[in-house]
N, C-alpha and C positions, 0 to 999 in steps of 0.2 A: 416547434416543441414548446410546451409550457410546463412550468413546475408547479406542483401542488404545495401546500403548506407542509405536508408530510415530507416531500422531497427536500425542501429547504431545511427542515429540521434535521433530516438525515445528513445532509451536507455539513451543516453546522456541527453536528455531533462528531463527524469524522475529522473536521478541522480542529475542534476542541481537544480531541484525543491524540492529535499529531503534534510534532514539534515545528510544523511549518507556521509561518507568519502571514502567508498570502496564498489565496486560491483564486485562479481565474478560470472560468468555465465558459466556453463559447461554442455554441452549436447553432448553425443557421442564423435565425433572427434573434436568438436568445444569448445574452451575455450576463454572467454573474461574476462580480468581483467582491472578494472578502479579504480583509486585512485585519491583523490583530497585533498585540504586543507593542513594540516600539513604533511600528508603522501606524500611521493614523487610521483609526477605524473608518471605513467607508461603507456606505449602504449597498445592499444588493440592488442592482438596477437591471432591468430588462428592456429590450427594445419593444417588446410586445405590450407591456403594461407599465403603469406607474406604480410599482410595488412599494409598500412602505419600507423604510430603512430597516435593515437587520444587520447587527454587528456581533462579532464573536469575541469573547474574552476567554482565553484558555491558557493552559500551562503545557509545557512540553512533556512528552512521554518519558518517564524515567528509564534509564538503561538503553536508550536508543543509540548511544554512541558505542561503536565496536571498533577496536583497534584494527588498523590495516593488516591484511594477511602477511605472514612471513613469506620469504622466497619459497617457491614451489607450491604454494597454496593459492587458491583463488576463491573469492567470495561471489556468490550469485545474488545480485541485487534485486529488490522488488521492482517490477516494472510499473507498478500502480500503487496508489493509496487506497487501502481497503482492508477488509477482514481476511486474514490468511487462514486457510484450512489445510491441514496435513493429509487428510483422507478425503476420498470422493464423497462419502456420506458418513453420518454418525454411526459408530459401531463397526465400520469397516477398517481394515488395516491401513496404515499410512502409505502414501505413495513411495516414500523412501525411508531408509533407516541408516544410521551411522554404520560405516564399514561396507556399505553396498557399493558396487561398481556401477557407475552411471555413464550415460552417453549424452551428447549435446541435446538430443531430443527427448531425454527422459523427463517426465513430468515430476516435479518436486513438490507441487502443491497447487492450490487454486486460491485466487483472490476474488472476493465478492465485492462488487462496487455497484451500489444501488440496485440490488437484486439480480445483477448479472454475474455469472461465474466465469472467470478467466483463468485458463490453464497457465501455469508458470513452468517453463522448460529450463533445464539446467544451463544450456548454452556452453557447457564445458564438459570434457570427458575426463574421468578419473575416479577416485574413491572418495565417497562422502565421509568427512572426518568430524564435522560438527554441524548441529542444527541450532540456529539462533532463534528463529521465529516459533513461538508456541502456537498450538492449535487454537483457533477461534479468537485470535488477538488482532488488534489493529496494527498494520504495518504501513510505513511511509514509503513514498517513491524513493528508490535508491538505497533503502535500508538493506543491509545484508541479511539474507534469509538462511543460507547454508554456506558452509566452507568445504571446498573440494581440494584434494591433493591431485593436481592436474597430471594427467598421463602425458608422457613425452611423445 
């Protein structure tokens, strides 16, 4: 697998818009390491080629800190870093709404990562009480997307 300049730019944009300080991507013969903030900036390196150094300087996303859920409630975290969409396509209704009863396999949204769409399932049964992630916004790995009143 090789990365184009456009792929690297997309990865850098995602890192810049996140609160993370480090990204390590390894697939087969390709390894990319990016660091920023207090960690020393290191260049992008691949085993396939001697790519020129690329470093990211970015700031954390405002409002990415959400308090832990109170007893009886559970947050559904983002399984990936990417762009979150509440609906399957523009103009279509969202997958879920506040007040809706959901099951473990209910799709609550999709996350786009480098042009790949990944369904996000609730993983918990209950009533949806709050939606944190806005449509078409960058979400970070582990960031709460929605809050559910878990069914006993």
